[in-house]
LUMZAZA-965438 format. One record per residue: residue number from 0; chain; x, y, z of N, C-alpha, C in turn. Coordinates in nm, 3 decimals, decimal comma, m for minus. Each point is the difference from the previous one (the first is absolute). Layout:
<NUM; A; <X; Y; Z>; <X; Y; Z>; <X; Y; Z>> ...
# end
This chain:
<0; A; <13,260; 12,150; 10,583>; <m0,002; m0,074; 0,116>; <0,105; m0,008; 0,074>> <1; A; <0,109; 0,020; m0,057>; <0,130; 0,013; 0,091>; <m0,002; 0,131; 0,086>> <2; A; <m0,063; 0,113; m0,061>; <0,011; 0,096; 0,090>; <m0,125; 0,033; 0,062>> <3; A; <m0,073; m0,083; 0,007>; <m0,121; 0,039; 0,110>; <m0,048; m0,144; 0,017>> <4; A; <0,057; m0,099; 0,039>; <m0,066; m0,151; 0,034>; <m0,156; 0,005; 0,041>> <5; A; <m0,041; 0,124; 0,089>; <m0,136; m0,045; 0,113>; <m0,118; 0,121; m0,075>> <6; A; <0,070; 0,025; m0,126>; <m0,101; 0,099; m0,079>; <m0,116; m0,044; m0,014>> <7; A; <m0,119; m0,032; 0,037>; <m0,163; m0,052; m0,097>; <0,026; 0,019; m0,111>> <8; A; <0,021; 0,078; m0,082>; <0,002; 0,049; m0,102>; <0,076; m0,101; m0,095>> <9; A; <0,176; 0,043; 0,038>; <0,028; m0,114; m0,101>; <0,021; m0,115; 0,030>> <10; A; <m0,037; m0,040; 0,103>; <m0,078; m0,185; 0,031>; <m0,115; m0,043; m0,072>> <11; A; <m0,084; 0,099; m0,009>; <m0,088; m0,002; m0,049>; <m0,005; m0,048; m0,159>> <12; A; <0,069; 0,109; m0,062>; <0,067; m0,012; m0,131>; <0,082; m0,078; m0,058>> <13; A; <0,078; m0,065; 0,118>; <0,076; m0,145; m0,012>; <m0,135; m0,126; m0,026>> <14; A; <m0,040; m0,011; 0,088>; <m0,131; m0,052; m0,007>; <m0,049; m0,030; m0,150>> <15; A; <m0,062; 0,145; m0,028>; <m0,083; 0,007; m0,127>; <0,085; m0,081; m0,143>> <16; A; <0,150; 0,043; 0,034>; <0,079; m0,035; m0,106>; <m0,005; m0,184; m0,001>> <17; A; <m0,019; m0,042; 0,125>; <0,046; m0,184; m0,005>; <m0,160; m0,020; m0,063>> <18; A; <m0,115; 0,032; 0,064>; <m0,103; m0,013; m0,021>; <m0,093; m0,017; m0,178>> <19; A; <0,060; 0,129; m0,095>; <0,006; 0,026; m0,114>; <0,084; m0,109; m0,087>> <20; A; <0,103; m0,076; 0,083>; <0,103; m0,084; m0,078>; <m0,054; m0,139; 0,049>> <21; A; <m0,108; 0,001; 0,051>; <m0,050; m0,155; 0,068>; <0,085; m0,053; 0,085>> <22; A; <0,084; 0,054; 0,042>; <0,085; m0,018; 0,174>; <m0,099; m0,028; 0,062>> <23; A; <m0,103; m0,084; 0,044>; <m0,112; 0,015; 0,061>; <0,063; m0,037; 0,177>> <24; A; <0,062; m0,053; 0,005>; <0,085; m0,052; 0,173>; <0,049; 0,126; 0,016>> <25; A; <0,141; 0,028; m0,088>; <0,023; 0,141; 0,041>; <m0,072; 0,124; 0,009>> <26; A; <m0,112; 0,031; m0,065>; <m0,094; 0,099; 0,019>; <m0,055; m0,023; 0,134>> <27; A; <m0,090; m0,109; 0,037>; <m0,073; m0,046; 0,099>; <0,135; 0,038; 0,126>> <28; A; <0,104; m0,034; 0,013>; <0,116; 0,040; 0,106>; <m0,004; 0,154; 0,022>> <29; A; <0,030; 0,088; m0,125>; <0,045; 0,100; m0,001>; <m0,148; 0,111; 0,010>> <30; A; <m0,103; m0,080; m0,024>; <m0,149; 0,099; 0,023>; <m0,025; m0,020; 0,181>> <31; A; <0,040; m0,106; 0,051>; <0,018; m0,004; 0,167>; <0,086; 0,047; 0,023>> <32; A; <0,119; 0,041; m0,026>; <0,092; 0,083; 0,044>; <m0,074; 0,175; 0,016>> <33; A; <m0,052; 0,019; m0,088>; <m0,039; 0,130; m0,041>; <m0,112; m0,007; 0,093>> <34; A; <m0,091; m0,049; 0,003>; <m0,114; 0,003; 0,087>; <0,068; 0,023; 0,146>> <35; A; <0,083; m0,095; 0,035>; <0,086; 0,037; 0,158>; <0,073; 0,113; m0,010>> <36; A; <0,028; 0,045; m0,110>; <0,078; 0,145; 0,025>; <m0,124; 0,087; 0,051>> <37; A; <m0,129; 0,028; m0,058>; <m0,085; 0,075; m0,007>; <m0,141; m0,046; m0,008>> <38; A; <m0,083; m0,045; 0,102>; <m0,100; m0,122; m0,042>; <m0,106; 0,069; m0,031>> <39; A; <m0,015; 0,150; m0,018>; <m0,124; 0,086; m0,044>; <m0,008; 0,045; m0,155>> <40; A; <0,090; m0,047; m0,084>; <0,015; 0,019; m0,135>; <m0,091; m0,105; m0,047>> <41; A; <m0,090; 0,055; m0,047>; <m0,154; m0,116; m0,050>; <0,060; m0,036; m0,180>> <42; A; <0,100; 0,057; m0,022>; <0,029; m0,029; m0,150>; <0,091; m0,106; m0,023>> <43; A; <0,073; m0,006; 0,149>; <0,119; m0,122; m0,019>; <m0,048; m0,103; 0,055>> <44; A; <m0,125; m0,017; 0,079>; <m0,089; m0,113; 0,047>; <m0,083; m0,080; m0,145>> <45; A; <m0,032; 0,103; m0,073>; <m0,070; m0,024; m0,137>; <0,081; m0,087; m0,047>> <46; A; <0,152; 0,037; m0,035>; <0,090; m0,066; m0,069>; <0,013; m0,121; 0,040>> <47; A; <0,015; m0,007; 0,143>; <0,078; m0,130; 0,079>; <m0,139; m0,107; m0,006>> <48; A; <m0,116; 0,046; m0,023>; <m0,135; m0,087; m0,042>; <0,008; m0,067; m0,139>> <49; A; <0,027; 0,099; m0,078>; <0,030; m0,060; m0,150>; <0,104; m0,077; m0,039>> <50; A; <0,102; 0,026; 0,088>; <0,104; m0,139; 0,010>; <0,038; m0,106; 0,089>> <51; A; <m0,146; 0,008; 0,081>; <m0,023; m0,124; 0,076>; <m0,095; m0,069; m0,109>> <52; A; <m0,081; 0,068; m0,070>; <m0,074; m0,080; m0,098>; <0,063; m0,051; m0,114>> <53; A; <0,095; 0,091; m0,028>; <0,073; m0,073; m0,146>; <0,079; m0,152; 0,060>> <54; A; <0,048; 0,027; 0,123>; <0,094; m0,115; 0,059>; <m0,138; m0,117; 0,022>> <55; A; <m0,132; 0,009; 0,002>; <m0,111; m0,094; 0,039>; <0,004; m0,022; 0,148>> <56; A; <0,000; 0,141; 0,069>; <0,005; m0,004; 0,136>; <m0,142; 0,089; 0,028>> <57; A; <m0,143; m0,091; m0,039>; <m0,116; 0,081; 0,003>; <0,013; 0,034; 0,123>> <58; A; <m0,003; m0,082; 0,138>; <m0,057; 0,010; 0,132>; <0,066; 0,122; 0,072>> <59; A; <0,128; 0,008; m0,075>; <0,103; 0,119; 0,040>; <m0,035; 0,131; m0,064>> <60; A; <m0,043; 0,036; m0,102>; <m0,059; 0,068; m0,084>; <m0,160; 0,034; 0,057>> <61; A; <m0,042; m0,078; 0,008>; <m0,125; 0,041; 0,097>; <m0,016; 0,065; 0,161>> <62; A; <0,099; m0,073; 0,041>; <0,055; 0,069; 0,135>; <0,055; 0,140; 0,008>> <63; A; <0,050; 0,006; m0,089>; <0,091; 0,164; m0,006>; <m0,131; 0,083; m0,083>> <64; A; <m0,072; m0,052; m0,077>; <m0,132; 0,094; m0,006>; <m0,082; 0,044; 0,089>> <65; A; <m0,011; m0,101; 0,116>; <m0,075; 0,057; 0,132>; <0,088; 0,068; 0,067>> <66; A; <0,126; 0,019; m0,011>; <0,092; 0,095; 0,083>; <m0,002; 0,125; m0,041>> <67; A; <m0,030; 0,027; m0,150>; <m0,028; 0,104; m0,092>; <m0,059; 0,074; 0,053>> <68; A; <m0,153; m0,087; 0,015>; <m0,120; 0,070; 0,018>; <m0,006; 0,105; 0,119>> <69; A; <0,047; m0,064; 0,097>; <0,027; 0,080; 0,139>; <0,085; 0,099; m0,009>> <70; A; <0,069; 0,038; m0,087>; <0,104; 0,140; 0,004>; <m0,106; 0,105; m0,095>> <71; A; <0,028; 0,114; 0,085>; <m0,061; 0,143; m0,060>; <0,010; m0,019; m0,165>> <72; A; <m0,112; m0,005; m0,081>; <0,029; 0,006; m0,132>; <m0,005; m0,136; m0,052>> <73; A; <0,023; m0,080; 0,078>; <0,021; m0,133; m0,070>; <m0,129; m0,073; m0,022>> <74; A; <m0,129; m0,008; m0,001>; <m0,071; m0,066; 0,006>; <m0,025; m0,002; m0,199>> <75; A; <0,008; 0,103; m0,044>; <m0,020; m0,033; m0,165>; <0,088; m0,056; m0,065>> <76; A; <0,127; m0,005; 0,064>; <0,152; m0,039; m0,078>; <m0,045; m0,191; 0,059>> <77; A; <m0,014; 0,016; 0,093>; <m0,003; m0,149; 0,030>; <m0,122; m0,088; m0,062>> <78; A; <m0,106; 0,085; m0,074>; <m0,090; m0,048; m0,018>; <0,058; m0,036; m0,176>> <79; A; <0,039; 0,118; m0,051>; <0,079; m0,024; m0,151>; <0,029; m0,138; m0,016>> <80; A; <0,120; m0,009; 0,117>; <0,173; m0,106; m0,027>; <m0,105; m0,157; 0,051>> <81; A; <m0,138; 0,060; 0,093>; <m0,021; m0,156; 0,032>; <m0,092; m0,054; m0,142>> <82; A; <m0,072; 0,095; m0,070>; <m0,052; m0,044; m0,129>; <0,074; m0,076; m0,081>> <83; A; <0,142; 0,050; m0,021>; <0,119; m0,045; m0,084>; <0,018; m0,161; 0,046>> <84; A; <0,022; m0,004; 0,156>; <0,006; m0,086; 0,023>; <m0,122; m0,117; m0,048>> <85; A; <m0,140; 0,026; 0,037>; <m0,078; m0,074; m0,060>; <0,005; m0,016; m0,138>> <86; A; <0,030; 0,084; m0,076>; <m0,008; m0,030; m0,135>; <0,077; m0,096; m0,026>> <87; A; <0,147; m0,015; 0,033>; <0,113; m0,080; m0,026>; <m0,025; m0,146; 0,064>> <88; A; <m0,082; 0,010; 0,120>; <m0,029; m0,190; 0,039>; <m0,151; m0,020; m0,073>> <89; A; <m0,065; 0,097; m0,098>; <m0,090; m0,095; m0,048>; <m0,145; 0,046; 0,049>> <90; A; <0,013; 0,096; 0,098>; <m0,128; 0,048; 0,088>; <m0,050; 0,112; m0,099>> <91; A; <m0,032; m0,005; m0,124>; <m0,041; 0,114; m0,087>; <m0,120; 0,100; 0,045>> <92; A; <m0,112; m0,105; 0,048>; <m0,139; 0,118; 0,058>; <0,044; 0,078; 0,081>> <93; A; <0,102; m0,047; 0,131>; <0,018; 0,094; 0,080>; <0,094; 0,082; m0,040>> <94; A; <0,082; m0,023; m0,090>; <0,093; 0,086; m0,066>; <m0,070; 0,159; m0,072>> <95; A; <m0,069; m0,071; m0,041>; <m0,123; 0,095; m0,089>; <m0,072; 0,066; 0,100>> <96; A; <m0,034; m0,041; 0,109>; <m0,092; 0,081; 0,070>; <0,073; 0,080; 0,100>> <97; A; <0,134; m0,014; 0,021>; <0,072; 0,119; 0,075>; <0,042; 0,097; m0,120>> <98; A; <0,007; m0,003; m0,128>; <0,022; 0,053; m0,096>; <m0,089; 0,114; m0,022>> <99; A; <m0,144; m0,051; m0,016>; <m0,108; 0,081; 0,003>; <m0,027; 0,091; 0,113>> <100; A; <0,085; m0,020; 0,139>; <m0,016; 0,059; 0,145>; <0,090; 0,105; m0,034>> <101; A; <0,083; m0,033; m0,055>; <0,114; 0,110; m0,028>; <m0,021; 0,086; m0,082>> <102; A; <m0,043; 0,016; m0,135>; <m0,015; 0,085; m0,112>; <m0,053; 0,129; 0,057>> <103; A; <m0,072; m0,022; 0,070>; <m0,068; 0,166; 0,008>; <0,083; 0,056; 0,074>> <104; A; <0,109; m0,034; 0,097>; <0,094; 0,072; 0,087>; <0,131; 0,015; m0,085>> <105; A; <0,020; m0,011; m0,087>; <0,106; 0,051; m0,070>; <0,055; 0,139; m0,065>> <106; A; <m0,083; 0,052; 0,009>; <0,003; 0,152; m0,015>; <0,098; 0,095; 0,077>> <107; A; <0,101; 0,009; m0,016>; <0,096; 0,100; 0,040>; <0,101; m0,086; 0,064>> <108; A; <m0,012; m0,115; 0,004>; <0,098; m0,075; 0,059>; <0,086; m0,112; m0,103>> <109; A; <0,101; 0,057; m0,083>; <0,100; m0,074; m0,071>; <0,041; m0,117; 0,029>> <110; A; <0,041; m0,005; 0,120>; <0,083; m0,136; 0,094>; <m0,094; m0,124; m0,037>> <111; A; <m0,143; 0,054; 0,057>; <m0,079; m0,125; 0,012>; <m0,064; m0,026; m0,176>> <112; A; <0,015; 0,119; m0,051>; <m0,016; m0,076; m0,161>; <0,035; m0,060; m0,068>> <113; A; <0,159; 0,020; 0,047>; <0,092; m0,080; m0,079>; <m0,017; m0,136; 0,086>> <114; A; <m0,028; m0,025; 0,099>; <0,013; m0,117; 0,083>; <m0,138; m0,070; m0,052>> <115; A; <m0,154; 0,055; m0,031>; <m0,079; m0,040; m0,069>; <m0,010; m0,045; m0,131>> <116; A; <0,134; 0,080; m0,045>; <0,010; m0,051; m0,179>; <0,126; m0,147; 0,012>> <117; A; <0,041; 0,004; 0,110>; <0,070; m0,128; 0,029>; <m0,128; m0,137; m0,006>> <118; A; <m0,090; 0,043; 0,110>; <m0,103; m0,092; m0,002>; <m0,085; m0,030; m0,103>> <119; A; <m0,034; 0,104; m0,098>; <m0,054; m0,033; m0,138>; <0,079; m0,104; m0,090>> <120; A; <0,164; 0,035; 0,003>; <0,059; m0,057; m0,056>; <m0,007; m0,145; 0,032>> <121; A; <m0,033; m0,046; 0,136>; <0,022; m0,126; 0,081>; <m0,139; m0,053; m0,063>> <122; A; <m0,095; 0,039; 0,001>; <m0,134; m0,043; m0,033>; <m0,034; m0,016; m0,160>> <123; A; <0,118; 0,038; m0,079>; <m0,025; 0,038; m0,162>; <m0,075; 0,075; m0,019>> <124; A; <m0,051; 0,102; 0,067>; <m0,060; 0,112; m0,036>; <0,039; 0,077; m0,086>> <125; A; <0,093; m0,027; m0,144>; <0,072; 0,072; m0,003>; <m0,057; 0,190; m0,084>> <126; A; <m0,084; 0,012; m0,013>; <m0,059; 0,100; m0,032>; <m0,038; 0,112; 0,095>> <127; A; <0,013; m0,107; 0,123>; <m0,066; 0,140; 0,123>; <0,181; 0,036; 0,033>> <128; A; <0,082; m0,119; m0,008>; <0,133; m0,016; 0,056>; <0,039; 0,133; m0,070>> <129; A; <m0,020; 0,047; m0,171>; <0,102; 0,080; m0,049>; <m0,101; 0,134; m0,005>> <130; A; <m0,115; m0,008; 0,035>; <m0,061; 0,118; 0,058>; <0,051; 0,064; 0,088>> <131; A; <0,030; m0,059; 0,085>; <0,063; 0,038; 0,157>; <0,157; 0,062; m0,057>> <132; A; <0,038; m0,094; m0,054>; <0,139; 0,012; m0,003>; <0,028; 0,139; m0,093>> <133; A; <m0,087; 0,022; m0,085>; <m0,028; 0,108; m0,087>; <m0,011; 0,124; 0,111>> <134; A; <m0,093; m0,002; 0,062>; <0,002; 0,145; 0,141>; <0,136; 0,001; 0,062>> <135; A; <0,087; m0,109; 0,028>; <0,113; 0,017; 0,040>; <0,053; 0,065; m0,048>> <136; A; <0,009; m0,021; m0,128>; <0,125; 0,059; m0,087>; <m0,017; 0,157; m0,029>> <137; A; <m0,166; 0,021; m0,033>; <m0,005; 0,127; 0,003>; <m0,007; 0,082; 0,161>> <138; A; <m0,010; m0,067; 0,060>; <0,015; 0,070; 0,114>; <0,171; 0,030; 0,033>> <139; A; <0,082; m0,076; m0,033>; <0,170; m0,005; m0,007>; <0,008; m0,062; 0,161>> <140; A; <m0,068; m0,119; 0,030>; <0,033; m0,082; 0,118>; <0,107; m0,034; m0,020>> <141; A; <0,096; 0,032; 0,070>; <0,128; m0,074; 0,030>; <0,028; m0,132; m0,014>> <142; A; <m0,089; m0,118; 0,075>; <0,014; m0,118; m0,006>; <m0,020; m0,101; m0,134>> <143; A; <m0,019; 0,115; m0,088>; <m0,020; m0,039; m0,169>; <0,160; m0,048; m0,035>> <144; A; <0,105; 0,065; 0,039>; <0,121; m0,057; m0,004>; <0,021; m0,140; 0,008>> <145; A; <m0,074; m0,081; 0,038>; <0,013; m0,098; 0,018>; <m0,098; m0,141; m0,069>> <146; A; <m0,097; 0,097; m0,086>; <m0,085; m0,091; m0,102>; <0,083; m0,107; m0,106>> <147; A; <0,093; 0,044; m0,035>; <0,074; m0,107; m0,054>; <0,095; m0,103; 0,077>> <148; A; <m0,029; 0,009; 0,103>; <0,054; m0,126; 0,045>; <m0,076; m0,098; 0,106>> <149; A; <m0,066; 0,093; 0,065>; <m0,077; m0,070; 0,075>; <m0,102; m0,133; m0,049>> <150; A; <0,007; m0,118; 0,113>; <m0,010; m0,154; m0,094>; <m0,190; 0,035; 0,016>> <151; A; <m0,048; 0,039; 0,049>; <m0,151; 0,025; m0,014>; <m0,070; 0,034; m0,121>> <152; A; <0,096; 0,093; m0,069>; <m0,040; 0,046; m0,140>; <0,061; m0,084; m0,114>> <153; A; <0,043; m0,128; 0,050>; <0,045; m0,089; m0,138>; <m0,131; m0,023; m0,053>> <154; A; <m0,094; m0,022; m0,011>; <m0,104; m0,035; m0,061>; <m0,053; 0,104; m0,068>> <155; A; <0,049; 0,119; m0,012>; <m0,022; 0,104; m0,045>; <0,088; 0,059; m0,133>> <156; A; <0,116; m0,042; m0,016>; <0,072; 0,028; m0,086>; <0,021; m0,039; m0,129>> <157; A; <m0,092; m0,090; m0,023>; <0,032; m0,004; m0,154>; <m0,126; 0,049; m0,046>> <158; A; <m0,087; 0,142; 0,098>; <m0,134; 0,067; m0,088>; <0,105; 0,137; m0,048>> <159; A; <m0,049; 0,045; m0,116>; <0,059; 0,076; m0,030>; <m0,022; 0,181; 0,047>> <160; A; <m0,099; m0,003; 0,119>; <0,002; 0,068; 0,051>; <0,110; 0,030; 0,133>> <161; A; <0,056; m0,117; 0,055>; <0,106; m0,019; 0,094>; <0,111; 0,101; m0,062>> <162; A; <m0,003; m0,045; m0,153>; <0,142; 0,055; m0,072>; <m0,022; 0,152; 0,021>> <163; A; <m0,112; 0,037; m0,018>; <m0,041; 0,149; m0,054>; <0,039; 0,074; 0,165>> <164; A; <m0,053; m0,060; 0,107>; <0,029; 0,025; 0,148>; <0,189; 0,020; 0,008>> <165; A; <0,036; m0,056; m0,012>; <0,147; m0,055; m0,014>; <0,065; 0,152; m0,076>> <166; A; <m0,071; 0,016; m0,122>; <0,051; 0,133; m0,065>; <m0,071; 0,112; 0,071>> <167; A; <m0,085; m0,010; 0,043>; <m0,052; 0,147; 0,039>; <0,111; 0,019; 0,124>> <168; A; <0,028; m0,092; 0,083>; <0,074; 0,019; 0,119>; <0,134; 0,026; m0,055>> <169; A; <0,043; m0,022; m0,089>; <0,156; 0,029; m0,063>; <0,062; m0,142; 0,040>> <170; A; <m0,017; m0,121; 0,003>; <0,052; m0,140; 0,032>; <m0,018; m0,051; m0,168>> <171; A; <0,130; m0,063; 0,012>; <0,008; m0,103; m0,128>; <m0,093; m0,076; 0,020>> <172; A; <m0,042; m0,075; m0,116>; <m0,084; m0,056; m0,045>; <m0,007; m0,177; 0,067>> <173; A; <0,115; m0,011; 0,014>; <0,006; m0,154; 0,041>; <0,081; m0,058; 0,116>> <174; A; <m0,016; m0,043; 0,121>; <0,037; m0,069; 0,071>; <0,075; m0,150; m0,020>> <175; A; <0,164; 0,021; m0,024>; <0,030; m0,128; m0,021>; <0,068; m0,083; 0,090>> <176; A; <0,019; m0,154; m0,013>; <0,050; m0,073; 0,081>; <0,163; 0,039; 0,049>> <177; A; <0,048; 0,029; m0,094>; <0,142; 0,030; 0,050>; <0,008; 0,168; 0,098>> <178; A; <m0,077; 0,047; m0,003>; <0,007; 0,155; 0,084>; <m0,052; m0,068; 0,092>> <179; A; <m0,085; m0,122; 0,041>; <m0,069; m0,041; 0,122>; <0,103; m0,039; 0,045>> <180; A; <0,103; m0,100; m0,061>; <0,109; m0,087; 0,033>; <0,077; 0,119; 0,066>> <181; A; <0,079; 0,103; m0,053>; <0,083; 0,116; m0,014>; <m0,057; 0,031; 0,178>> <182; A; <m0,081; 0,020; 0,018>; <m0,085; 0,057; 0,140>; <0,046; m0,118; 0,079>> <183; A; <m0,059; m0,130; 0,000>; <0,047; m0,118; 0,096>; <0,148; 0,037; 0,028>> <184; A; <0,041; m0,012; m0,115>; <0,178; 0,018; 0,038>; <0,061; 0,082; 0,082>> <185; A; <m0,046; 0,134; m0,015>; <0,025; 0,099; 0,068>; <m0,032; 0,015; 0,158>> <186; A; <m0,133; m0,103; 0,014>; <m0,021; m0,020; 0,113>; <0,066; m0,107; 0,104>> 
# end
């Protein structure tokens, strides 16, 4: 960030750091900045939606989904994160409907697959989430490096399949509170 403060990628990863350490105020602020730097990148908008949702800013999350939908390639991603927002606010039937509509569209789109795995985790559809995460792992999707720290996967951590995924990725099996505190202190 010191070398390239206007780099969308650097700003995006700083936002991810805040999101993964449950610093949602800072994550929202950082993702907003990142969107200002390059409003066309779908992933950063999806992460902004997740940060809004974790803060309880559901109206803002839905509004951002609508903006995502208008961008090239944004329709599918906006549906995936909107489904997660619906799951978080207890609109399970609507979230499941979105999930069913996205399933046939996953082939060859690993980023969307990962977002749909997040949706499955939010719905506590564990078997489906693990099936998608296994596929992402097999395909060597780079976003899997965040598996261990994404708060969306907290409800999967106690499952032996989660520990197996971490092993296959090459990550240590446990995320400790001490490491989270170290990250928060560093930022």
